[in-house]
PADO-770762 format. One record per atom (N, C-alpha, C): residue in one letter; atom name; z, x, y negated; residue number from 0. Coordinates in Angstrom, 2 decimals, decimal comma, m for minus. Layout:
<rs>
R residuo atomo      zz      xx      yy num
R       A    CA       Z       X       Y NUM
...
</rs>
This chain:
<rs>
R residuo atomo      zz      xx      yy num
R       M     N   70,81  232,69  m86,38   0
R       M    CA   70,16  233,51  m87,10   0
R       M     C   71,78  235,10  m86,79   0
R       S     N   70,40  236,18  m86,61   1
R       S    CA   71,26  237,50  m85,72   1
R       S     C   72,29  237,98  m87,03   1
R       M     N   72,86  238,86  m86,74   2
R       M    CA   74,19  239,36  m87,65   2
R       M     C   73,51  240,24  m88,45   2
R       S     N   72,20  240,98  m88,08   3
R       S    CA   71,41  241,92  m89,39   3
R       S     C   70,65  241,18  m90,32   3
R       M     N   70,46  240,01  m90,33   4
R       M    CA   69,81  238,87  m91,05   4
R       M     C   70,71  238,35  m91,80   4
R       T     N   72,26  238,22  m91,14   5
R       T    CA   73,82  237,41  m92,39   5
R       T     C   73,77  238,90  m93,01   5
R       N     N   74,33  239,57  m92,43   6
R       N    CA   74,30  241,32  m93,39   6
R       N     C   73,66  241,10  m94,64   6
R       T     N   72,00  241,06  m94,60   7
R       T    CA   71,00  241,34  m94,94   7
R       T     C   70,93  240,29  m96,29   7
R       S     N   71,52  239,18  m95,39   8
R       S    CA   71,65  237,84  m96,98   8
R       S     C   72,27  238,33  m97,44   8
R       V     N   73,53  238,48  m97,30   9
R       V    CA   74,64  238,71  m98,07   9
R       V     C   74,73  239,64  m99,16   9
R       A     N   74,15  240,94  m98,86  10
R       A    CA   74,01  242,06  m99,33  10
R       A     C   72,86  241,69 m100,45  10
R       T     N   71,80  240,96 m100,31  11
R       T    CA   71,16  240,37 m101,15  11
R       T     C   71,63  239,92 m102,21  11
R       S     N   72,29  238,59 m101,44  12
R       S    CA   73,35  237,65 m103,06  12
R       S     C   74,06  238,64 m103,73  12
R       L     N   74,82  239,65 m103,29  13
R       L    CA   75,39  240,20 m104,18  13
R       L     C   74,15  241,05 m105,45  13
R       R     N   73,00  241,55 m105,14  14
R       R    CA   72,64  241,98 m105,96  14
R       R     C   71,88  240,96 m107,21  14
R       F     N   71,74  239,41 m106,99  15
R       F    CA   71,32  238,78 m107,92  15
R       F     C   72,43  237,76 m108,31  15
R       E     N   72,01  237,06 m109,40  16
R       E    CA   72,70  235,79 m109,89  16
R       E     C   71,60  235,17 m111,13  16
R       V     N   72,03  233,62 m110,18  17
R       V    CA   71,52  232,92 m111,75  17
R       V     C   72,35  232,40 m112,73  17
R       W     N   71,67  232,68 m113,59  18
R       W    CA   72,70  232,71 m115,24  18
R       W     C   71,90  231,36 m116,21  18
R       F     N   72,78  230,81 m115,78  19
R       F    CA   72,86  229,43 m117,16  19
R       F     C   73,62  229,80 m118,23  19
R       E     N   72,55  229,82 m119,37  20
R       E    CA   73,00  230,66 m120,84  20
R       E     C   73,04  229,36 m121,57  20
R       S     N   74,44  228,91 m122,33  21
R       S    CA   75,09  228,24 m123,26  21
R       S     C   73,48  228,35 m124,43  21
R       L     N   72,98  226,99 m124,41  22
R       L    CA   72,52  226,65 m125,74  22
R       L     C   72,91  226,83 m126,79  22
R       F     N   74,32  226,55 m126,86  23
R       F    CA   75,11  226,23 m128,38  23
R       F     C   76,00  227,94 m128,42  23
R       N     N   76,36  228,41 m127,77  24
R       N    CA   77,24  229,39 m127,70  24
R       N     C   76,31  231,39 m127,56  24
R       N     N   75,92  231,60 m128,31  25
R       N    CA   75,10  232,90 m128,03  25
R       N     C   75,97  234,03 m126,86  25
R       G     N   75,02  234,47 m125,81  26
R       G    CA   76,04  235,09 m125,04  26
R       G     C   76,42  234,55 m123,63  26
R       R     N   76,84  233,30 m124,18  27
R       R    CA   77,84  232,44 m122,99  27
R       R     C   77,00  232,43 m122,32  27
R       G     N   77,70  231,60 m120,59  28
R       G    CA   77,24  230,75 m120,28  28
R       G     C   77,74  230,85 m118,97  28
R       L     N   77,22  230,22 m117,74  29
R       L    CA   78,15  230,36 m116,55  29
R       L     C   76,53  231,46 m115,43  29
R       A     N   77,35  231,92 m114,67  30
R       A    CA   76,29  232,89 m113,06  30
R       A     C   77,22  232,42 m112,32  30
R       F     N   76,15  232,48 m111,17  31
R       F    CA   76,08  232,37 m110,18  31
R       F     C   75,53  233,41 m108,81  31
R       P     N   76,31  233,53 m108,04  32
R       P    CA   75,56  234,38 m107,03  32
R       P     C   74,57  234,22 m106,28  32
R       C     N   73,52  234,62 m106,53  33
R       C    CA   72,08  234,43 m105,64  33
R       C     C   71,32  235,30 m104,95  33
R       D     N   69,83  234,73 m104,28  34
R       D    CA   69,02  235,75 m103,81  34
R       D     C   67,81  236,38 m104,64  34
R       E     N   67,20  236,82 m104,31  35
R       E    CA   65,80  236,95 m105,53  35
R       E     C   65,48  236,14 m105,92  35
R       T     N   64,99  234,94 m105,10  36
R       T    CA   64,62  233,31 m105,42  36
R       T     C   65,10  232,90 m106,40  36
R       G     N   66,71  233,01 m106,72  37
R       G    CA   67,69  231,73 m106,94  37
R       G     C   68,57  231,12 m106,58  37
R       H     N   67,99  231,43 m105,01  38
R       H    CA   69,01  230,29 m104,00  38
R       H     C   70,03  230,81 m104,02  38
R       V     N   71,64  229,56 m104,46  39
R       V    CA   72,97  230,04 m104,42  39
R       V     C   73,42  229,03 m103,26  39
R       D     N   74,03  229,89 m102,20  40
R       D    CA   74,75  229,30 m101,10  40
R       D     C   75,55  228,54 m101,58  40
R       I     N   75,46  227,40 m101,86  41
R       I    CA   76,73  226,03 m102,23  41
R       I     C   78,15  226,31 m101,48  41
R       N     N   78,00  227,24  m99,84  42
R       N    CA   78,66  226,72  m99,16  42
R       N     C   80,24  228,01  m99,18  42
R       S     N   79,45  229,37  m99,97  43
R       S    CA   79,84  230,43 m100,61  43
R       S     C   80,92  230,23 m101,32  43
R       L     N   80,36  229,11 m102,32  44
R       L    CA   81,31  229,16 m103,68  44
R       L     C   82,57  228,04 m103,84  44
R       S     N   83,36  228,65 m104,39  45
R       S    CA   84,94  228,20 m104,23  45
R       S     C   85,06  226,75 m104,75  45
R       E     N   85,73  225,75 m104,69  46
R       E    CA   85,30  223,95 m105,19  46
R       E     C   85,27  224,41 m106,87  46
R       R     N   85,88  225,56 m107,33  47
R       R    CA   85,45  225,34 m108,64  47
R       R     C   84,21  225,28 m109,27  47
R       G     N   83,60  226,00 m108,46  48
R       G    CA   82,41  227,41 m108,57  48
R       G     C   81,31  226,06 m108,53  48
R       R     N   81,33  225,33 m107,23  49
R       R    CA   80,66  224,49 m106,91  49
R       R     C   80,64  223,38 m108,23  49
R       S     N   82,16  223,01 m108,18  50
R       S    CA   81,73  221,56 m109,40  50
R       S     C   81,00  222,73 m110,92  50
R       N     N   81,06  223,74 m111,16  51
R       N    CA   80,47  224,05 m112,46  51
R       N     C   79,37  224,44 m112,38  51
R       Y     N   78,52  224,77 m110,40  52
R       Y    CA   77,73  224,90 m110,59  52
R       Y     C   76,78  223,62 m110,68  52
R       F     N   77,11  222,48 m110,54  53
R       F    CA   76,28  221,30 m110,28  53
R       F     C   76,73  220,47 m111,67  53
R       F     N   77,74  221,38 m112,23  54
R       F    CA   77,60  220,84 m113,87  54
R       F     C   76,47  220,95 m114,82  54
R       A     N   76,25  222,67 m114,49  55
R       A    CA   75,30  223,54 m115,57  55
R       A     C   74,53  222,94 m114,29  55
R       R     N   73,96  222,25 m113,58  56
R       R    CA   72,72  221,59 m112,90  56
R       R     C   72,18  220,55 m113,61  56
R       T     N   73,42  220,22 m114,12  57
R       T    CA   73,37  218,58 m114,71  57
R       T     C   73,23  218,39 m116,27  57
R       M     N   73,47  219,34 m116,80  58
R       M    CA   73,24  219,66 m118,09  58
R       M     C   72,45  220,54 m118,57  58
R       L     N   71,63  220,90 m117,87  59
R       L    CA   70,12  221,72 m118,33  59
R       L     C   69,54  220,91 m119,69  59
R       G     N   69,25  221,61 m120,70  60
R       G    CA   68,78  220,73 m121,74  60
R       G     C   69,35  220,35 m122,93  60
R       R     N   70,72  220,17 m122,25  61
R       R    CA   71,51  219,74 m122,99  61
R       R     C   72,51  220,31 m123,65  61
R       E     N   73,23  221,52 m122,72  62
R       E    CA   73,82  222,37 m123,11  62
R       E     C   73,63  223,46 m122,03  62
R       Y     N   72,96  223,60 m121,67  63
R       Y    CA   72,62  225,21 m120,68  63
R       Y     C   71,08  225,15 m120,68  63
R       A     N   70,53  225,98 m120,89  64
R       A    CA   68,72  226,47 m121,29  64
R       A     C   68,21  226,82 m119,70  64
R       T     N   67,34  226,63 m119,36  65
R       T    CA   66,80  226,65 m117,96  65
R       T     C   67,36  228,05 m117,31  65
R       P     N   68,01  227,64 m115,84  66
R       P    CA   68,66  229,21 m115,86  66
R       P     C   67,37  230,24 m115,24  66
R       R     N   68,19  231,62 m115,00  67
R       R    CA   67,23  232,76 m114,38  67
R       R     C   67,77  233,64 m113,68  67
R       V     N   67,24  234,02 m112,87  68
R       V    CA   67,23  235,13 m112,05  68
R       V     C   67,59  236,21 m112,26  68
R       V     N   68,64  236,82 m112,68  69
R       V    CA   68,74  238,16 m112,62  69
R       V     C   70,10  239,32 m112,12  69
R       R     N   69,13  240,66 m112,05  70
R       R    CA   70,22  241,48 m111,23  70
R       R     C   71,24  241,64 m112,10  70
R       R     N   72,55  241,38 m111,08  71
R       R    CA   73,16  241,10 m111,75  71
R       R     C   74,31  242,73 m111,80  71
R       E     N   75,39  242,96 m112,84  72
R       E    CA   76,40  243,83 m112,62  72
R       E     C   77,46  244,06 m111,89  72
R       S     N   77,32  245,26 m111,64  73
R       S    CA   78,20  245,44 m110,29  73
R       S     C   79,74  244,57 m110,24  73
R       S     N   80,24  244,90 m111,92  74
R       S    CA   81,54  244,03 m112,11  74
R       S     C   81,89  242,85 m111,32  74
R       R     N   80,74  242,28 m111,44  75
R       R    CA   81,08  240,08 m111,26  75
R       R     C   81,32  240,39 m110,36  75
R       F     N   82,27  238,79 m110,26  76
R       F    CA   82,44  238,31 m108,61  76
R       F     C   83,16  238,74 m107,90  76
R       H     N   84,08  240,10 m108,24  77
R       H    CA   85,22  241,28 m107,57  77
R       H     C   86,33  240,77 m107,71  77
</rs>
């Protein structure tokens, strides 16, 4: 992968997040940086982030709603 493709990919992932909204706590949930199609780079997450991501996916329909891709707020993940 070329350097420009890598930089573009990273820049794109900083603009979107996949949002797993809690079914029980309105406005609460888990969010992870992703590209515009919802692809999360698992390798870029911390160990805790990976654990939370897999937990959210496992708990779809029981704890979390179907995830959606949203344009992220600039203050998250800094």
